[in-house]
DOSE-237629 format. One line per field, with one value per residue (C-alpha): residue number from 1; residue in one letter; x, y, z. Coordinates in steps of 0.2 Angstrom, whole numbers, plus 5000, padded with zeros to 4 digits. Each point is the difference from the previous one (the first is absolute). Layout:
N
num <- NUM ...
residu <- a ...
px <- X ...
py <- Y ...
pz <- Z ...
//
This chain:
450
num <- 1 2 3 4 5 6 7 8 9 10 11 12 13 14 15 16 17 18 19 20 21 22 23 24 25 26 27 28 29 30 31 32 33 34 35 36 37 38 39 40 41 42 43 44 45 46 47 48 49 50 51 52 53 54 55 56 57 58 59 60 61 62 63 64 65 66 67 68 69 70 71 72 73 74 75 76 77 78 79 80 81 82 83 84 85 86 87 88 89 90 91 92 93 94 95 96 97 98 99 100 101 102 103 104 105 106 107 108 109 110 111 112 113 114 115 116 117 118 119 120 121 122 123 124 125 126 127 128 129 130 131 132 133 134 135 136 137 138 139 140 141 142 143 144 145 146 147 148 149 150 151 152 153 154 155 156 157 158 159 160 161 162 163 164 165 166 167 168 169 170 171 172 173 174 175 176 177 178 179 180 181 182 183 184 185 186 187 188 189 190 191 192 193 194 195 196 197 198 199 200 201 202 203 204 205 206 207 208 209 210 211 212 213 214 215 216 217 218 219 220 221 222 223 224 225 226 227 228 229 230 231 232 233 234 235 236 237 238 239 240 241 242 243 244 245 246 247 248 249 250 251 252 253 254 255 256 257 258 259 260 261 262 263 264 265 266 267 268 269 270 271 272 273 274 275 276 277 278 279 280 281 282 283 284 285 286 287 288 289 290 291 292 293 294 295 296 297 298 299 300 301 302 303 304 305 306 307 308 309 310 311 312 313 314 315 316 317 318 319 320 321 322 323 324 325 326 327 328 329 330 331 332 333 334 335 336 337 338 339 340 341 342 343 344 345 346 347 348 349 350 351 352 353 354 355 356 357 358 359 360 361 362 363 364 365 366 367 368 369 370 371 372 373 374 375 376 377 378 379 380 381 382 383 384 385 386 387 388 389 390 391 392 393 394 395 396 397 398 399 400 401 402 403 404 405 406 407 408 409 410 411 412 413 414 415 416 417 418 419 420 421 422 423 424 425 426 427 428 429 430 431 432 433 434 435 436 437 438 439 440 441 442 443 444 445 446 447 448 449 450
residu <- m k t f n k i l i l a i f f l i i w i d l p e h s f k f k r g k i n l d f k i k p l s l e g q i f g w r i k k d f y t r l g l d l q g g s h l v f e a e t k n i k k e d v e d a i a s a r d i i e r r v n f f g v t e p v v q t l k v g e k q r i t v d l p g i s n v d e a i k l i g k t a q l s f k e e t l v e d k k e a t a t p i f l r l t k e t g l t g r d i k k a a v t f d s q t g k p q v a l s f t k k g t e l f a k i t q r n v g k p v a i y l d d f i l s a p t v q q p i l e g n a v i t g n f n l e e a k k l a i s i n s g a l p l p i k l v e q r n i g p s l g k d e v r k s v y a g f f g l l m v l l f m i g y y g k l g m i a s v a l i i y g l i s l a i f r a i s v v l t l p g i a g f i l s i g m a v d s n i l i f e r i k e e l r k g k e f e t a v v l g f g r a i d a i k d a n i t t l l v a f i l f n p l n w e f l p q f g m v r g f a l t l a i g v a t s l f t g v v i t k r l i e a f y k i k n
px <- 5148 4982 4995 5010 4993 4982 5004 5007 4985 4988 5011 4999 4981 4998 5010 4990 4983 5007 5005 4983 4989 4988 5000 4984 4994 4990 4989 4989 4992 4988 4999 5017 5008 5007 5011 5008 5014 5007 5006 5015 5011 5019 5010 5019 5010 5018 5018 5011 5019 4997 4987 4984 4985 4982 4988 4981 4990 4984 4991 5004 4986 5003 4992 4985 4995 5005 4995 5012 5008 5010 5012 5010 5014 5010 5018 5009 5016 5005 5013 5007 5014 4994 5012 4994 4981 4999 5009 4990 4983 5005 5005 4983 4991 5010 4998 4981 4998 5010 4990 4983 5006 5005 4983 4992 4993 5002 5005 5001 5004 5012 5005 5009 4991 5006 4987 5008 5014 4991 5006 4986 4999 4984 4996 4986 4995 4988 4989 5003 4986 5005 5017 5002 5014 5008 5000 5009 5013 5003 5001 5014 5017 5012 5013 5017 5009 5016 4999 5013 4998 5003 5000 4990 4999 4983 4998 4983 5008 5010 5012 5018 5005 4994 4988 5002 4987 5006 4992 5002 5001 5000 5016 4994 5006 4986 4996 5003 5018 5003 5005 4998 4999 5005 5004 5018 5010 5013 5017 5006 4984 4990 4984 4988 5001 4992 5011 4994 5007 4995 4999 5012 4989 4996 5019 5003 4986 5004 5018 4995 4987 5013 5014 4989 4992 5015 4995 4982 4986 4992 4982 4993 4981 4987 4985 4998 5007 5018 5010 5017 5010 5019 5013 5013 5017 5010 4997 4995 5006 5000 4981 4999 4994 4996 4986 5005 4989 4995 4988 4998 5000 4981 5000 5014 4991 4984 5011 5008 4983 4992 5015 4998 4982 5005 5013 4988 4984 4985 4984 4984 4982 4984 4991 4987 4991 4987 4991 4992 4988 5002 4982 5004 5015 4990 4986 5013 5009 4984 4995 5018 4999 4983 5006 5016 4990 4987 5013 5011 4984 4995 5017 5001 4983 5005 5016 4992 4985 5011 5015 4994 5013 5014 4988 5000 5019 5000 4988 5011 5015 4991 4996 5018 5004 4989 5008 5017 4996 4992 5015 5012 4990 5001 5018 5007 4987 4990 4988 4984 4989 4985 5011 5012 4985 4995 5017 4999 4983 5007 5015 4987 4995 5018 5002 4985 5007 5015 4990 4989 5015 5007 4984 4996 5017 4997 4984 5008 5013 4986 4990 5016 4999 5014 4999 4995 5017 5008 4987 5003 5019 4998 4985 5010 5016 4990 4990 5015 5006 4983 4998 5017 4997 4983 5006 5017 4990 4988 5015 5008 4984 4999 5019 4996 4984 5010 5014 5013 5013 4987 5001 4990 4992 4992 4987 5007 4984 4998 4984 5006 5015 4990 4990 5017 5007 4986 4998 5018 5000 4984 5007 5017 4991 4988 5014 5007 4983 4995 5015 5008 4985 4988 5012 5004 4981 4997 5014 4994 4982 5003 5015 5011 5019 5012
py <- 5276 5004 4985 5006 5018 4992 4990 5015 5011 4987 4998 5019 5000 4986 5009 5016 4990 4992 5017 5007 4986 5005 4992 4990 4984 4987 4987 4987 4985 4988 4982 4993 5015 5012 5014 5013 5010 5018 5010 5011 5012 4996 5000 4997 4995 4993 5004 5004 5002 5002 5014 4996 5004 5002 5008 5000 5006 5007 5017 5012 5012 5018 5008 5007 4983 4989 5012 5004 5015 5015 5009 5015 5004 5016 5000 5012 5005 5016 4991 4992 5007 5006 4988 4985 5003 4990 4985 5001 5000 4986 4990 5004 4994 4984 4997 5003 4988 4987 5002 4999 4984 4993 5005 4988 5013 4993 5011 5017 5015 5012 5016 5017 5016 5018 5013 5017 4999 4986 4982 4987 4981 4992 4982 4990 4984 4990 4988 5008 5010 4999 5009 5006 4988 5003 5019 4998 4988 5012 5016 4993 5008 4987 4993 4994 4989 4989 4983 4987 4982 4990 4981 4994 4982 4992 4992 4993 4987 4987 4993 4993 5014 5018 5009 5018 5013 5014 5016 5019 5014 5019 5009 5017 5006 5008 5010 5016 4996 4999 5016 4993 4984 5001 4988 4997 4988 4987 5006 4982 4991 5015 4993 5013 5001 5012 5011 5006 5015 5001 5015 5002 4990 4987 4998 4995 4988 4992 4998 4990 4990 4995 4996 4987 4993 4996 4986 5001 5009 5016 5002 5016 5002 5012 4999 4981 4996 4995 5010 4992 4989 5003 4991 5010 4998 5010 5013 5017 5015 5015 5001 4995 4983 4991 4987 4988 4986 4991 5014 5010 5019 5002 4989 5011 5016 4993 4995 5017 5008 4989 5003 5019 5000 4994 5014 5013 4997 5007 5002 4999 5004 4994 5014 4991 4983 4994 4983 4993 4986 4984 5001 5016 4991 4985 5011 5010 4985 4992 5017 5001 4982 5003 5016 4991 4985 5010 5013 4985 4991 5016 5003 4982 5001 5016 4993 4984 5009 5014 4990 4982 4987 5013 5005 4982 5000 5016 4993 4985 5011 5011 4985 4995 5018 4999 4983 5007 5016 4990 4988 5016 5007 4984 4997 5017 5001 5015 5006 5003 5015 5008 5013 4985 4991 5016 5001 4982 5002 5016 4990 4988 5015 5003 4982 5001 5017 4990 4987 5013 5010 4984 4994 5017 5001 4982 5006 5015 4988 4989 5014 5004 4983 4991 4982 4995 4994 5016 5011 4991 5003 5019 5003 4994 5010 5016 4999 4995 5018 5008 4986 5002 5019 4998 4987 5009 5016 4991 4991 5017 5007 4984 5002 5018 4995 4985 5013 4987 5013 5008 5017 5012 5009 4984 4988 4989 4991 4981 4999 5012 4989 4985 5007 5004 4983 4990 5012 4998 4981 5000 5011 4991 4983 5007 5006 4982 4992 5012 4999 4983 4989 5007 4998 4982 4996 5008 4990 4984 5003 5005 4988 5015 4996 5011
pz <- 4665 4996 5011 5014 4999 5000 5015 5009 4996 5006 5016 5003 4997 5012 5013 4998 5002 5015 5008 4996 5007 5013 5017 5001 5009 4991 5009 4991 5008 4991 5005 5001 4991 5013 4993 5011 4993 4999 4985 5005 4990 4999 5016 5001 5015 5000 4998 4985 5002 5019 4998 5008 4988 5006 4988 5000 4985 5005 4998 5014 5004 5007 5015 4990 4994 5014 5014 5015 5007 4993 5013 4998 5011 5001 5004 5012 4992 5010 5010 4984 4990 4983 4991 5010 4998 4984 5008 5016 4990 4989 5016 5008 4985 5000 5019 4998 4986 5010 5015 4991 4991 5017 5006 4987 4988 4982 4985 5010 4990 5009 4991 5004 4995 5002 5002 5000 5013 5009 4998 5001 4999 4994 5005 4991 5009 4989 5009 5017 5008 5019 4999 5018 5004 4983 5003 5016 4992 4986 5010 5012 4998 4993 5013 4994 5012 5001 5008 5004 5001 5016 5003 5015 5005 4999 5018 4996 4988 5010 4988 5000 4989 5005 4989 4998 4994 4989 5007 4996 5012 4999 5000 5003 4983 4990 4985 5010 5001 4981 4991 4982 4990 4982 4985 4996 4990 5005 4993 4997 4994 4994 5009 5008 5019 5013 5010 5017 5010 5018 5013 5014 5012 4986 4996 5019 5000 4983 5006 5015 4990 4987 5012 5009 4984 4988 4989 5005 4991 5006 4993 4995 5003 4993 5012 5001 4983 4997 4987 5001 5011 4995 5009 5010 4992 5012 5013 4993 5011 4988 4998 4982 4994 4984 4997 4987 4993 4984 4995 4984 4998 5002 5016 5007 4997 5008 5015 5002 4998 5014 5012 4996 5005 5017 5001 4993 5010 4990 5010 4989 5005 4992 4991 4990 5001 4988 5001 4984 5001 4990 4994 4990 4992 4994 4993 4990 4994 4994 4991 4992 4994 4992 4992 4993 4994 4990 4994 4993 4993 4990 4994 4994 4991 4992 4993 4994 4992 4991 4995 4998 5000 5005 5014 5007 4999 5010 5013 5003 5001 5013 5011 4999 5005 5015 5006 4998 5009 5015 5001 5000 5014 5010 4996 5006 5015 4994 5013 4991 5005 4991 4991 4995 4993 4991 4992 4994 4992 4992 4993 4992 4989 4995 4995 4989 4992 4994 4991 4992 4994 4992 4992 4993 4992 4993 4993 4992 4991 4994 4993 4990 4992 5010 5003 5018 5005 4994 5008 5017 4999 4994 5012 5015 4995 4997 5016 5012 5001 5005 5013 5007 5001 5009 5012 5005 5003 5012 5008 5003 5009 5010 5005 5006 5010 5008 5005 5004 5005 5013 4993 5011 4985 4994 5008 5014 5005 4999 4991 4986 4999 4999 4985 4992 5003 4993 4985 4996 5001 4990 4986 4999 4999 4987 4989 5001 4996 4987 4990 5003 5005 4988 4985 5005 5001 4983 4992 5008 4995 4982 4999 4995 4998 5009
//
């Protein structure tokens, strides 16, 4: 069992190192020796149980580090019912993100923000400086449409068997003809589905469409993106329809919100635009790396100089802490900003605090004349309560700053949240490394039996 545990730990450590690898090219040529290879972090692509998986592990830089544009749009909600405003804003946010991704922007950050009675949507476009086309694309009101399929013979192909092209054509039914889309559940299977209710004009149009398309799909489009293509089972004449499919509750909610966005057009206007040059970002990244490196080096030197062998163990644990934290940042796709880097550097101090508390407790026990093995056990036991209290308090502050429930009386800005997220990840990781890894390293170094 111990051998299995060692192999498992080595495998996890190897995986962390692989995730943390920098992307770098090496070229070496001398005589007959010609080396040209690249180092890349872990990248996954494939299928598991029918689910397609594609995941790249690399460091994602925010707007302030990579450069790009920051846009703020204000939504016009006066023509929207009060109970529908939240859904309309959520729909607009999803539509903007879909459009920006279609435009080719990588890792956009699209967030909703309420300022007084005004509803706003902020869009960060890292790596994009010329955003005129993107602004036009984002600001366009969403258009929901229904299209039916038709088969047209391809007369260009002279073959014995006629070849038909499957084309779609507009039906004239749009989002303006839908009253509401809502998530319901099938009474027989219990699976989620999306129920549609049409206006009087929409009821008439939809009845004609379903009558001529029984057994055929009718596709629902939002702008140029297909949302769903349900097959018509029977003519629907009463103005109520249900979209069924193999989707879960979250997918059904998103579909309903997307359809409602066409039924509830939400005009938005650009109220702020700021461009950030990439040179500023590179300069700040370099300064941050220097600050983090020298800060970590001073901490390591202090720990080794003051605690000797225990300090060396703490330094190894601190390096492991940094590797684990970076792997988590890459694994959950944390977008690093300057405040985010600051939160991570601050969490390094929290990691050192845990080791200092443990070591001071061990020294207290040694001064009482206890054997080293006993002092280690008692020192960890008495330090753990103080470590947990300190870390839980910091995690609570990080939770408040991150504001996951979007409370208006708390911060709602992306950079504050970035600071809170990296701080929380760092503190949680430091709690693990300070208590678990440091203890295991001491036991292995001093050959203490559990």
